[in-house]
BANULUM-689869 format. One line per 10 residues: number of its first residue (from 0); for each residue x, y, z of N, C-alpha, C, O. Coordinates in steps of 0.001 Angstrom, whole numbers. Layout:
BANULUM-689869
NUM> X,Y,Z,X,Y,Z,X,Y,Z,X,Y,Z; ...
end
This chain:
BANULUM-689869
0> -8977,22443,14941,-9226,21863,13611,-7934,21774,12791,-7735,20814,12047; -7048,22785,12930,-5780,22768,12200,-4955,21546,12600,-4311,20914,11763; -4986,21225,13899,-4253,20057,14386,-4763,18782,13721,-3974,17905,13369; -6079,18677,13548,-6669,17502,12900,-6229,17402,11443,-5924,16313,10959; -6196,18535,10745,-5756,18534,9343,-4292,18100,9230,-3930,17336,8335; -3460,18593,10144,-2047,18214,10132,-1882,16726,10423,-1047,16062,9810; -2671,16204,11353,-2617,14766,11661,-3049,13943,10454,-2468,12895,10174; -4066,14415,9741,-4535,13706,8556,-3436,13645,7495,-3210,12596,6892; -2760,14759,7272,-1670,14773,6289,-517,13875,6745,148,13252,5918; -280,13809,8048,764,12923,8574,407,11462,8315,1276,10659,7973
10> -875,11115,8478,-1333,9750,8213,-1126,9401,6740,-654,8312,6414; -1480,10325,5860,-1308,10088,4419,182,9971,4074,565,9192,3201; 1010,10750,4766,2462,10648,4587,2950,9254,4979,3801,8677,4302; 2406,8714,6079,2768,7357,6510,2381,6330,5454,3147,5412,5158; 1190,6490,4888,767,5557,3834,1663,5670,2609,1950,4669,1954; 2106,6884,2296,3037,7065,1188,4396,6446,1470,5149,6139,546; 4709,6264,2760,5996,5706,3179,6027,4181,3069,7100,3581,3138; 4851,3540,2898,4807,2070,2884,5631,1484,1736,6282,454,1910; 5609,2125,568,6401,1619,-562,7892,1706,-260,8662,832,-657; 8297,2761,441,9703,2907,848,10093,1756,1766,11139,1134,1581
20> 9242,1473,2763,9522,382,3698,9561,-958,2978,10386,-1816,3292; 8662,-1135,2007,8656,-2375,1238,9953,-2595,486,10368,-3732,264; 10585,-1514,99,11872,-1590,-601,13020,-1866,387,14007,-2512,35; 12879,-1375,1610,13940,-1532,2610,13963,-2927,3225,15028,-3431,3581; 12787,-3555,3351,12702,-4884,3969,13199,-5926,2975,12815,-5907,1806; 14057,-6842,3444,14756,-7751,2533,13931,-8951,2085,14223,-9521,1034; 12908,-9358,2841,12164,-10569,2480,11296,-10315,1246,10901,-9174,1005; 10989,-11358,455,10160,-11204,-750,8750,-10710,-419,8329,-10788,735; 8014,-10203,-1419,6687,-9613,-1183,5685,-10524,-479,4963,-10059,402; 5618,-11809,-840,4636,-12709,-212,4916,-12852,1278,4008,-12726,2099
30> 6179,-13117,1626,6535,-13248,3036,6363,-11921,3776,5963,-11897,4940; 6666,-10832,3095,6502,-9502,3698,5048,-9243,4063,4761,-8764,5160; 4125,-9554,3154,2702,-9323,3418,2188,-10283,4486,1291,-9931,5252; 2747,-11491,4544,2378,-12411,5630,2693,-11782,6982,1839,-11749,7868; 3913,-11284,7141,4298,-10664,8409,3457,-9419,8693,3027,-9197,9825; 3231,-8619,7671,2462,-7382,7871,1044,-7686,8339,562,-7080,9297; 373,-8621,7670,-1016,-8929,8031,-1105,-9628,9383,-2047,-9398,10142; -125,-10484,9687,-118,-11166,10988,24,-10155,12121,-729,-10198,13094; 986,-9252,11995,1210,-8251,13043,64,-7244,13108,-330,-6818,14194; -474,-6861,11943,-1582,-5899,11919,-2837,-6493,12547,-3517,-5822,13323
40> -3153,-7753,12218,-4324,-8414,12801,-4167,-8544,14312,-5120,-8329,15060; -2963,-8894,14759,-2705,-9011,16204,-2857,-7659,16886,-3458,-7562,17956; -2312,-6618,16268,-2416,-5277,16841,-3845,-4787,16921,-4238,-4180,17917; -4639,-5045,15873,-6046,-4635,15873,-6847,-5409,16908,-7742,-4852,17543; -6533,-6696,17083,-7224,-7503,18096,-6965,-6945,19493,-7881,-6839,20308; -5714,-6591,19761,-5364,-5992,21060,-6100,-4674,21244,-6590,-4378,22334; -6179,-3883,20180,-6856,-2584,20231,-8345,-2748,20533,-8902,-1998,21334; -8988,-3722,19896,-10415,-3964,20128,-10678,-4405,21559,-11634,-3953,22188; -9826,-5289,22073,-9987,-5765,23453,-9747,-4621,24432,-10491,-4461,25399; -8705,-3824,24181,-8378,-2710,25077,-9501,-1680,25120,-9765,-1094,26170
50> -10163,-1456,23986,-11260,-483,23923,-12618,-1114,24233,-13648,-440,24219; -12598,-2414,24511,-13822,-3158,24845,-14895,-3012,23762,-16079,-2827,24047; -14444,-3101,22536,-15362,-3031,21404,-15699,-4443,20926,-14846,-5329,20983; -16931,-4665,20456,-17324,-6004,19997,-16556,-6407,18741,-16282,-5575,17877; -16211,-7691,18649,-15494,-8174,17478,-16210,-9332,16784,-15897,-9669,15642; -17163,-9932,17474,-17870,-11074,16882,-18946,-10610,15905,-19658,-9637,16155; -19047,-11327,14788,-20085,-11058,13787,-20672,-12393,13345,-20108,-13450,13625; -21808,-12339,12652,-22444,-13561,12158,-21518,-14273,11164,-20752,-13635,10443; -21605,-15603,11143,-20711,-16414,10307,-20732,-16016,8825,-19662,-15899,8227; -21909,-15801,8202,-21903,-15409,6780,-21165,-14090,6531,-20458,-13942,5534
60> -21340,-13129,7459,-20649,-11843,7316,-19145,-12005,7515,-18343,-11376,6824; -18774,-12862,8473,-17350,-13112,8718,-16684,-13716,7486,-15560,-13352,7139; -17384,-14641,6824,-16835,-15270,5619,-16647,-14253,4497,-15667,-14314,3755; -17592,-13318,4377,-17464,-12271,3353,-16227,-11412,3616,-15461,-11119,2698; -16038,-11014,4868,-14900,-10161,5205,-13579,-10910,5046,-12594,-10346,4569; -13560,-12188,5447,-12354,-12995,5259,-12042,-13151,3771,-10879,-13149,3369; -13096,-13285,2955,-12909,-13394,1509,-12322,-12134,907,-11462,-12200,29; -12787,-10984,1377,-12226,-9716,894,-10762,-9601,1311,-9961,-8956,634; -10422,-10237,2439,-9031,-10262,2873,-8099,-10881,1845,-6929,-10510,1762; -8613,-11825,1058,-7817,-12419,-24,-7432,-11343,-1043,-6303,-11316,-1533
70> -8384,-10456,-1355,-8094,-9347,-2275,-7069,-8389,-1678,-6200,-7877,-2384; -7179,-8149,-363,-6213,-7279,316,-4805,-7858,179,-3855,-7143,-139; -4685,-9171,425,-3380,-9833,314,-2826,-9710,-1102,-1652,-9391,-1290; -3679,-9967,-2100,-3240,-9883,-3497,-2819,-8459,-3856,-1840,-8254,-4573; -3573,-7472,-3347,-3230,-6064,-3607,-1871,-5719,-3021,-1031,-5141,-3710; -1643,-6066,-1760,-377,-5712,-1121,806,-6454,-1735,1887,-5885,-1885; 603,-7728,-2091,1696,-8493,-2702,2102,-7862,-4032,3289,-7666,-4294; 1122,-7547,-4862,1440,-6926,-6158,2011,-5520,-5981,2842,-5080,-6776; 1564,-4814,-4937,2078,-3467,-4663,3569,-3511,-4340,4359,-2765,-4917; 3948,-4396,-3407,5358,-4490,-3027,6196,-5109,-4148,7372,-4780,-4302
80> 5588,-6006,-4929,6301,-6574,-6077,6604,-5484,-7104,7694,-5450,-7676; 5639,-4597,-7336,5846,-3492,-8281,6986,-2593,-7833,7776,-2123,-8651; 7070,-2355,-6513,8148,-1513,-5978,9513,-2175,-6149,10532,-1491,-6250; 9530,-3525,-6182,10792,-4241,-6398,11166,-4281,-7886,12344,-4216,-8239; 10149,-4390,-8754,10404,-4496,-10191,10769,-3158,-10826,11358,-3119,-11906; 10422,-2070,-10158,10681,-738,-10705,11093,185,-9571,11416,-273,-8475; 11081,1458,-9829,11330,2435,-8764,10054,2637,-7956,8961,2316,-8423; 10193,3163,-6757,9034,3472,-5919,8138,4490,-6620,6913,4394,-6549; 8738,5454,-7289,7968,6504,-7963,7086,5932,-9070,5920,6309,-9189; 7635,5021,-9885,6853,4390,-10951,5739,3541,-10358,4621,3527,-10873
90> 6042,2834,-9275,5035,2029,-8575,3866,2903,-8120,2707,2541,-8319; 4164,4035,-7520,3111,4916,-7008,2354,5616,-8136,1174,5932,-7985; 3018,5858,-9257,2322,6425,-10416,1273,5440,-10928,165,5838,-11288; 1628,4155,-10960,662,3131,-11359,-466,2995,-10365,-1620,2801,-10747; -134,3098,-9077,-1147,2975,-8029,-2136,4138,-8065,-3265,4007,-7593; -1719,5262,-8616,-2594,6439,-8691,-3771,6233,-9640,-4659,7082,-9714; -3787,5106,-10373,-4927,4805,-11255,-6105,4218,-10480,-7084,3777,-11083; -6017,4209,-9156,-7085,3655,-8310,-8442,4280,-8628,-9442,3569,-8739; -8481,5603,-8776,-9752,6282,-9056,-10334,5839,-10396,-11548,5687,-10529; -9459,5630,-11395,-9915,5147,-12705,-10540,3766,-12570,-11621,3508,-13100
100> -9850,2882,-11857,-10378,1531,-11648,-11723,1570,-10930,-12654,854,-11299; -11818,2412,-9902,-13064,2503,-9129,-14219,2960,-10006,-15328,2435,-9902; -13963,3942,-10873,-15022,4447,-11757,-15472,3383,-12754,-16610,3418,-13224; -14588,2434,-13083,-14946,1345,-13993,-15675,213,-13276,-16609,-378,-13818; -15234,-86,-12040,-15766,-1252,-11324,-17078,-971,-10595,-17939,-1847,-10516; -17240,244,-10062,-18466,550,-9304,-19742,327,-10116,-20671,-296,-9601; -19833,806,-11363,-21054,547,-12138,-21308,-941,-12377,-22460,-1369,-12454; -20228,-1737,-12496,-20377,-3170,-12743,-20803,-3927,-11495,-21657,-4811,-11561; -20205,-3581,-10351,-20470,-4316,-9106,-21707,-3790,-8390,-22522,-4571,-7899; -21851,-2460,-8329,-22959,-1847,-7580,-24150,-1489,-8467,-25169,-1005,-7976
110> -24023,-1726,-9766,-25114,-1459,-10714,-25580,1,-10670,-26778,280,-10718; -24624,918,-10578,-24987,2336,-10643,-24681,2866,-12039,-23973,2230,-12821; -25229,4046,-12337,-25038,4648,-13656,-23589,5109,-13844,-22920,5519,-12896; -23131,5029,-15080,-21799,5540,-15415,-21845,7066,-15407,-22759,7663,-15976; -20854,7702,-14759,-20787,9158,-14698,-19844,9659,-15790,-18694,9228,-15879; -20341,10563,-16609,-19574,11028,-17765,-18268,11705,-17360,-17251,11556,-18038; -18297,12460,-16240,-17068,13149,-15839,-15999,12150,-15404,-14807,12425,-15537; -16420,10978,-14880,-15447,9954,-14518,-14827,9329,-15767,-13648,8974,-15764; -15613,9196,-16829,-15072,8706,-18103,-14016,9679,-18629,-12954,9265,-19093; -14321,10986,-18552,-13369,12002,-18994,-12085,11978,-18185,-10992,12072,-18744
120> -12213,11852,-16859,-11026,11781,-16003,-10248,10496,-16255,-9020,10476,-16168; -10973,9424,-16567,-10311,8163,-16900,-9455,8292,-18149,-8343,7767,-18199; -9968,8986,-19154,-9199,9225,-20378,-7964,10078,-20091,-6897,9851,-20661; -8120,11070,-19192,-6982,11910,-18799,-5922,11066,-18092,-4725,11246,-18316; -6372,10141,-17234,-5446,9239,-16546,-4672,8387,-17544,-3471,8170,-17383; -5359,7907,-18572,-4703,7075,-19586,-3647,7863,-20359,-2617,7312,-20746; -3904,9151,-20584,-2900,10010,-21225,-1653,10089,-20345,-528,9982,-20832; -1872,10280,-19032,-752,10325,-18096,20,9019,-18065,1251,9024,-18031; -699,7891,-18077,-40,6582,-18087,793,6386,-19350,1883,5814,-19305; 274,6863,-20468,1026,6748,-21728,2343,7521,-21631,3389,7029,-22054
130> 2288,8724,-21076,3500,9535,-20933,4511,8857,-20012,5710,8845,-20294; 4017,8288,-18901,4900,7594,-17951,5535,6377,-18612,6742,6162,-18501; 4711,5575,-19308,5214,4342,-19918,6246,4625,-21006,7231,3898,-21133; 6024,5679,-21789,6971,6022,-22849,8276,6567,-22280,9342,6394,-22870; 8181,7223,-21133,9377,7817,-20520,10225,6775,-19797,11445,6917,-19718; 9585,5725,-19268,10301,4722,-18468,10027,3317,-19014,9474,2472,-18310; 10417,3070,-20268,10164,1773,-20901,10858,631,-20167,10351,-491,-20153; 12014,902,-19554,12751,-150,-18857,12083,-561,-17549,12466,-1567,-16951; 11081,210,-17093,10378,-125,-15851,8911,-489,-16118,8062,-372,-15235; 8631,-931,-17347,7259,-1227,-17749,6639,-2343,-16905,5460,-2270,-16559
140> 7421,-3375,-16571,6889,-4501,-15788,6369,-4019,-14438,5280,-4406,-14015; 7146,-3175,-13765,6723,-2645,-12474,5484,-1781,-12590,4608,-1827,-11726; 5404,-982,-13664,4239,-118,-13875,2977,-952,-14087,1928,-640,-13522; 3068,-2009,-14897,1905,-2861,-15169,1433,-3582,-13910,230,-3699,-13675; 2376,-4067,-13099,2003,-4737,-11845,1363,-3736,-10881,425,-4081,-10162; 1865,-2503,-10864,1281,-1465,-10000,-143,-1127,-10433,-1013,-903,-9591; -383,-1088,-11750,-1741,-833,-12255,-2672,-1969,-11851,-3816,-1727,-11469; -2183,-3221,-11935,-2967,-4375,-11472,-3267,-4257,-9982,-4382,-4544,-9545; -2274,-3832,-9203,-2455,-3648,-7763,-3533,-2616,-7475,-4343,-2794,-6565; -3543,-1529,-8254,-4576,-500,-8091,-5957,-1066,-8392,-6928,-727,-7716
150> -6050,-1931,-9406,-7327,-2559,-9734,-7832,-3442,-8613,-9024,-3429,-8305; -6941,-4214,-7994,-7319,-5062,-6861,-7760,-4216,-5671,-8710,-4564,-4971; -7061,-3098,-5447,-7430,-2191,-4361,-8817,-1603,-4590,-9619,-1504,-3661; -9093,-1215,-5829,-10410,-662,-6160,-11503,-1700,-5961,-12597,-1374,-5501; -11209,-2955,-6308,-12205,-4019,-6190,-12586,-4264,-4735,-13770,-4368,-4414; -11578,-4358,-3839,-11951,-4597,-2440,-12557,-3344,-1797,-13324,-3453,-841; -12222,-2164,-2312,-12860,-940,-1806,-14342,-905,-2167,-15172,-483,-1363; -14672,-1352,-3384,-16071,-1398,-3819,-16857,-2398,-2977,-17974,-2105,-2550; -16285,-3571,-2738,-16951,-4567,-1888,-17087,-4054,-449,-18098,-4292,213; -16059,-3350,20,-16091,-2801,1381,-17199,-1773,1556,-17751,-1629,2647
160> -17525,-1058,484,-18543,-7,577,-19896,-567,1004,-20728,162,1544; -20117,-1848,768,-21352,-2496,1223,-21239,-2922,2684,-22157,-2702,3475; -20111,-3533,3036,-19941,-4082,4386,-19762,-3006,5447,-20157,-3202,6596; -19167,-1859,5075,-18887,-818,6061,-20168,-220,6638,-20140,416,7691; -21290,-426,5946,-22577,66,6437,-23139,-823,7543,-24033,-413,8283; -22609,-2046,7653,-23145,-3009,8622,-22184,-3323,9762,-22585,-3916,10763; -20914,-2928,9618,-19916,-3277,10631,-19021,-2077,10915,-18876,-1183,10081; -18424,-2071,12103,-17497,-995,12445,-16213,-1160,11626,-15866,-2278,11244; -15509,-62,11356,-14258,-164,10591,-13234,-1091,11241,-12486,-1777,10545; -13198,-1113,12587,-12241,-1973,13273,-12574,-3446,13074,-11680,-4255,12829
170> -13862,-3803,13177,-14274,-5185,12915,-13905,-5585,11489,-13334,-6649,11252; -14241,-4718,10559,-14004,-4987,9144,-12521,-5240,8879,-12151,-6216,8226; -11689,-4354,9389,-10256,-4464,9126,-9644,-5669,9825,-8757,-6316,9267; -10102,-5985,11040,-9582,-7149,11760,-9829,-8424,10961,-8916,-9226,10765; -11059,-8609,10504,-11384,-9820,9748,-10663,-9846,8401,-10240,-10908,7943; -10524,-8694,7775,-9848,-8665,6476,-8348,-8928,6615,-7764,-9613,5776; -7720,-8393,7662,-6312,-8689,7899,-6121,-10173,8204,-5161,-10795,7748; -7053,-10732,8985,-6992,-12162,9303,-7170,-12996,8040,-6443,-13966,7823; -8145,-12613,7201,-8366,-13323,5944,-7163,-13244,5025,-6811,-14220,4363; -6530,-12073,4986,-5333,-11899,4157,-4208,-12805,4639,-3542,-13461,3839
180> -4002,-12837,5952,-2938,-13664,6531,-3201,-15151,6289,-2295,-15886,5896; -4443,-15595,6522,-4791,-17009,6326,-4660,-17417,4864,-4207,-18522,4566; -5052,-16534,3953,-4958,-16865,2524,-3505,-17048,2097,-3203,-17898,1259; -2611,-16253,2669,-1187,-16399,2351,-652,-17712,2909,131,-18397,2251; -1077,-18065,4131,-658,-19340,4733,-1087,-20508,3844,-309,-21436,3622; -2321,-20467,3337,-2823,-21532,2461,-2092,-21552,1115,-1936,-22608,502; -1649,-20385,666,-952,-20267,-618,518,-20658,-520,1148,-20969,-1532; 1065,-20645,687,2503,-20853,870,3036,-22164,287,4093,-22134,-344; 2364,-23328,459,2903,-24560,-138,3065,-24464,-1659,4081,-24891,-2207; 2057,-23903,-2336,2131,-23731,-3795,3211,-22715,-4152,4006,-22929,-5067
190> 3226,-21615,-3421,4212,-20556,-3657,5629,-21077,-3465,6513,-20808,-4279; 5841,-21828,-2377,7172,-22338,-2059,7680,-23293,-3135,8872,-23317,-3439; 6769,-24081,-3708,7184,-25096,-4681,7392,-24537,-6085,8319,-24941,-6787; 6525,-23604,-6494,6521,-23191,-7893,7012,-21763,-8152,7318,-21427,-9297; 7096,-20919,-7129,7379,-19504,-7380,8642,-18976,-6697,8926,-17781,-6777; 9395,-19832,-6037,10581,-19349,-5313,11891,-19795,-5951,12962,-19563,-5391; 11814,-20436,-7120,13009,-20896,-7839,13879,-21794,-6968,15107,-21716,-6998; 13207,-22660,-6181,13921,-23637,-5364,14460,-23111,-4052,15063,-23867,-3291; 14258,-21834,-3767,14803,-21259,-2529,13895,-21497,-1330,14336,-21354,-189; 12629,-21858,-1567,11692,-22066,-466,11259,-20753,164,11561,-19671,-338
200> 10543,-20874,1276,10073,-19683,1983,11241,-18943,2624,12173,-19558,3142; 11177,-17617,2581,12220,-16786,3188,11585,-15890,4249,11458,-14679,4069; 11190,-16514,5355,10511,-15784,6428,11481,-15137,7407,11086,-14292,8210; 12746,-15531,7341,13728,-14981,8266,14009,-13511,7997,14185,-13096,6852; 14047,-12731,9073,14293,-11290,8955,15738,-10981,9318,16300,-11586,10231; 16330,-10041,8604,17735,-9718,8796,17917,-8237,9119,17114,-7393,8722; 18988,-7944,9847,19346,-6550,10108,18216,-5728,10699,17673,-6049,11756; 17872,-4653,9988,16821,-3747,10455,15420,-4165,10007,14467,-3405,10179; 15283,-5365,9435,13974,-5798,8931,12880,-5716,9986,11766,-5279,9696; 13197,-6139,11222,12183,-6104,12291,11718,-4679,12561,10529,-4432,12762
210> 12661,-3749,12563,12308,-2346,12799,11393,-1833,11690,10354,-1232,11963; 11789,-2074,10423,10968,-1610,9299,9596,-2288,9300,8586,-1665,8974; 9571,-3570,9670,8311,-4310,9672,7374,-3812,10765,6168,-3697,10549; 7928,-3517,11938,7106,-2971,13026,6563,-1590,12655,5427,-1254,12990; 7371,-800,11966,6888,496,11474,5760,299,10463,4753,1006,10493; 5945,-677,9563,4953,-942,8520,3634,-1423,9108,2571,-911,8758; 3703,-2416,10008,2480,-3007,10563,1905,-2170,11700,698,-1937,11760; 2778,-1718,12606,2292,-1009,13788,1936,441,13537,871,903,13945; 2827,1165,12863,2628,2604,12667,1833,2895,11393,832,3610,11429; 2292,2330,10254,1656,2652,8964,333,1925,8746,-422,2287,7844
220> 37,904,9557,-1221,168,9383,-2159,389,10564,-3205,1020,10412; -1793,-128,11749,-2701,-62,12905,-2885,1373,13387,-4015,1843,13518; -1771,2075,13655,-1879,3460,14143,-2535,4364,13103,-3441,5134,13423; -2070,4264,11851,-2606,5139,10798,-4094,4893,10593,-4867,5834,10417; -4493,3621,10617,-5904,3313,10402,-6764,3821,11553,-7774,4487,11324; -6370,3512,12798,-7178,3912,13953,-7280,5429,14052,-8329,5956,14423; -6201,6134,13724,-6220,7597,13765,-7099,8169,12658,-7818,9143,12879; -7046,7567,11465,-7878,8059,10358,-9360,7892,10669,-10171,8752,10322; -9717,6779,11328,-11115,6558,11724,-11556,7628,12715,-12670,8145,12631; -10672,7955,13652,-10977,8989,14651,-11156,10353,13979,-12074,11099,14320
230> -10276,10678,13019,-10339,11978,12344,-11583,12114,11476,-12091,13220,11297; -12080,11007,10937,-13272,11042,10087,-14519,11488,10849,-15520,11876,10247; -14447,11428,12174,-15576,11889,12990,-15653,13419,13017,-16708,13988,13296; -14515,14087,12722,-14466,15548,12827,-14177,16250,11496,-14398,17455,11371; -13688,15506,10510,-13364,16090,9209,-14290,15492,8161,-14580,14296,8195; -14752,16315,7237,-15698,15843,6224,-15072,14765,5338,-13859,14737,5132; -15925,13879,4820,-15457,12796,3949,-14775,13355,2702,-13823,12765,2191; -15270,14501,2212,-14686,15122,1021,-13231,15510,1267,-12361,15216,446; -12966,16164,2385,-11600,16594,2709,-10698,15380,2923,-9547,15369,2487; -11229,14356,3597,-10448,13139,3843,-10056,12484,2522,-8889,12147,2320
240> -11023,12302,1623,-10742,11651,340,-9776,12468,-513,-8895,11911,-1168; -9943,13784,-501,-9052,14651,-1270,-7620,14547,-746,-6669,14508,-1526; -7474,14501,577,-6142,14411,1184,-5507,13053,926,-4307,12972,663; -6300,11981,998,-5780,10635,752,-5230,10514,-665,-4294,9754,-913; -5814,11266,-1588,-5331,11236,-2968,-3924,11810,-3119,-3304,11676,-4175; -3420,12452,-2057,-2056,12986,-2087,-1014,11923,-1739,185,12198,-1775; -1465,10711,-1404,-529,9648,-1015,580,9421,-2049,1748,9355,-1666; 259,9298,-3355,1350,9114,-4327,2320,10294,-4363,3517,10108,-4583; 1808,11503,-4149,2673,12692,-4151,3687,12602,-3023,4885,12787,-3236; 3197,12314,-1809,4097,12194,-660,5086,11048,-860,6269,11176,-544
250> 4588,9924,-1389,5454,8771,-1604,6564,9056,-2597,7712,8674,-2374; 6229,9728,-3697,7235,10063,-4713,8256,11053,-4153,9451,10922,-4415; 7795,12038,-3386,8718,12998,-2765,9671,12296,-1795,10858,12616,-1743; 9143,11332,-1023,9990,10566,-100,11008,9723,-865,12161,9606,-451; 10576,9134,-1989,11488,8322,-2799,12613,9178,-3373,13770,8759,-3390; 12273,10372,-3840,13292,11297,-4361,14258,11695,-3246,15458,11829,-3481; 13732,11884,-2029,14583,12201,-879,15559,11056,-605,16733,11293,-321; 15072,9809,-692,15939,8641,-483,17070,8625,-1523,18218,8312,-1207; 16721,8968,-2758,17739,9011,-3823,18759,10117,-3539,19963,9918,-3699; 18267,11275,-3119,19149,12414,-2833,20121,12093,-1701,21271,12532,-1712
260> 19639,11315,-718,20477,10939,429,21366,9736,131,22109,9278,999; 21290,9222,-1107,22103,8077,-1546,21844,6827,-702,22770,6084,-378; 20570,6604,-349,20196,5397,382,20279,4212,-574,19720,4283,-1668; 20964,3112,-198,21073,1947,-1091,19704,1408,-1502,18796,1302,-677; 19565,1066,-2788,18316,505,-3293,17404,1519,-3955,16361,1152,-4496; 17782,2797,-3921,16919,3839,-4483,17572,4570,-5661,17228,5713,-5961; 18520,3895,-6325,19192,4494,-7472,18287,4700,-8666,18570,5535,-9525; 17172,3928,-8731,16245,4047,-9864,15354,5283,-9779,14613,5572,-10719; 15415,6011,-8672,14490,7136,-8481,14857,8363,-9311,14108,9341,-9333; 16006,8322,-9996,16353,9410,-10909,15615,9163,-12222,16035,8334,-13029
270> 14526,9876,-12429,13635,9615,-13557,13601,10798,-14519,14064,11894,-14202; 13042,10551,-15699,13036,11566,-16754,11930,12598,-16549,11023,12415,-15737; 12031,13681,-17303,11004,14731,-17259,9651,14191,-17705,8616,14581,-17166; 9659,13290,-18693,8416,12701,-19190,7658,11950,-18117,6427,11979,-18082; 8399,11266,-17226,7743,10550,-16129,6994,11521,-15228,5827,11301,-14905; 7664,12593,-14822,7031,13543,-13901,5861,14267,-14570,4867,14576,-13912; 5975,14537,-15875,4869,15160,-16600,3653,14229,-16611,2530,14661,-16352; 3886,12954,-16912,2794,11982,-16908,2185,11809,-15536,967,11690,-15404; 3033,11794,-14500,2543,11646,-13129,1688,12838,-12724,667,12673,-12056; 2101,14042,-13126,1306,15242,-12829,-69,15140,-13478,-1069,15513,-12864
280> -133,14639,-14714,-1419,14475,-15412,-2304,13481,-14661,-3498,13721,-14479; -1711,12354,-14222,-2473,11344,-13469,-2990,11929,-12161,-4165,11775,-11826; -2105,12602,-11421,-2492,13161,-10124,-3523,14268,-10284,-4386,14444,-9424; -3437,15017,-11382,-4431,16060,-11650,-5819,15435,-11781,-6790,15950,-11226; -5911,14328,-12515,-7204,13653,-12668,-7693,13094,-11340,-8892,13097,-11059; -6752,12611,-10518,-7108,12042,-9210,-7637,13121,-8269,-8626,12905,-7568; -6984,14277,-8250,-7374,15355,-7337,-8648,16062,-7793,-9414,16561,-6968; -8874,16104,-9110,-10094,16739,-9623,-11325,15897,-9307,-12414,16438,-9113; -11157,14575,-9254,-12305,13668,-9105,-13196,13991,-7911,-14397,14184,-8102; -12655,14062,-6661,-13549,14357,-5531,-14179,15743,-5605,-15287,15949,-5110
290> -13474,16699,-6225,-14033,18048,-6374,-15259,18010,-7287,-16302,18575,-6956; -15130,17346,-8429,-16261,17213,-9353,-17395,16405,-8730,-18570,16719,-8918; -17030,15363,-7987,-18038,14524,-7337,-18858,15338,-6340,-20083,15229,-6294; -18173,16150,-5546,-18851,17007,-4571,-19746,18027,-5281,-20868,18284,-4845; -19245,18604,-6371,-20014,19602,-7123,-21272,18991,-7725,-22336,19610,-7702; -21157,17773,-8265,-22308,17097,-8868,-23367,16758,-7819,-24565,16855,-8085; -22917,16358,-6620,-23866,16041,-5549,-24627,17291,-5104,-25836,17245,-4877; -23905,18407,-4983,-24565,19664,-4606,-25566,20088,-5678,-26663,20552,-5364; -25186,19929,-6928,-26074,20282,-8035,-27338,19417,-8014,-28441,19903,-8264; -27158,18134,-7713,-28310,17230,-7659,-29240,17596,-6506,-30462,17573,-6652
300> -28638,17940,-5336,-29461,18323,-4177,-30258,19594,-4471,-31427,19700,-4099; -29616,20561,-5145,-30323,21802,-5499,-31469,21523,-6464,-32545,22109,-6350; -31229,20617,-7421,-32278,20270,-8383,-33452,19594,-7686,-34611,19861,-8004; -33142,18709,-6724,-34202,18025,-5979,-34985,19009,-5119,-36207,18915,-5007; -34254,19973,-4502,-34928,20986,-3680,-35829,21867,-4540,-36924,22240,-4121; -35365,22196,-5742,-36175,23015,-6658,-37433,22269,-7087,-38500,22869,-7218; -37308,20958,-7307,-38467,20147,-7692,-39509,20119,-6583,-40712,20155,-6842; -39020,20055,-5323,-39934,20038,-4174,-40693,21356,-4086,-41897,21372,-3830; -39967,22487,-4305,-40611,23803,-4229,-41643,23977,-5336,-42724,24524,-5114; -41295,23504,-6535,-42225,23604,-7662,-43450,22736,-7430,-44582,23125,-7716
310> -43180,21520,-6888,-44293,20596,-6616,-45202,21131,-5538,-46187,20484,-5185
end
């Protein structure tokens, strides 16, 4: 079991490393996500064939998953854009608002009741964001884009919560990666004309770009995803979710390490005390959330059991 826990933390470390890789790869965010989704979809297809797992689904379901892929593409593009507009640490601090976004969107999309403790944690998150924004005013654009990216991530996670009950995680991810890649291909003519300042598409990779891209798509996406699915069979969902919430922590620590090693492109990682204080407040709200959620579920089960005994 200890080996499984260590593997889970390694997977979360890999996910925290994605922002670092996004900073190291020279191509712009749109082209970067095109390559990532193309390679990830290809890798997942090979994995499904090698494991002889079914990949075909009904056309209406396929269209839904491909549509969610558009949200995946938008999330990743804004995520890597945020890392370019600011430091990796500020980007990950903004991304840590995912739990806040989820608590806001789930009642709207799934028509469930608003949970008061989530409102309280949301307010705590906003306090942390205020501290971060006041400490790093020169990186406000990156922080705002990262918060938008977290909102997009929460939205496709909420939609996924319905589809994951009807399809295997591998099927779901294959179609979503394909949808993300196709949506970028369709967007490319508009992007090339209006958003590249006359430079056109920059799909060419330079230097170590191929190495970083293969790490991003092969290791941080396909390997990390397939391993996390395997670990979920042996580790409780509560522990998995709690550990995944450490992704911004690992990412920020890696970014600080890059700055300490004087890696080019990471000079912005020297941040103020106010930033780290705000980030701690945000992460505190993120880590408390699954604990409170688990406690509330246990309390509800006990109340239901007591009602049965009384009845």
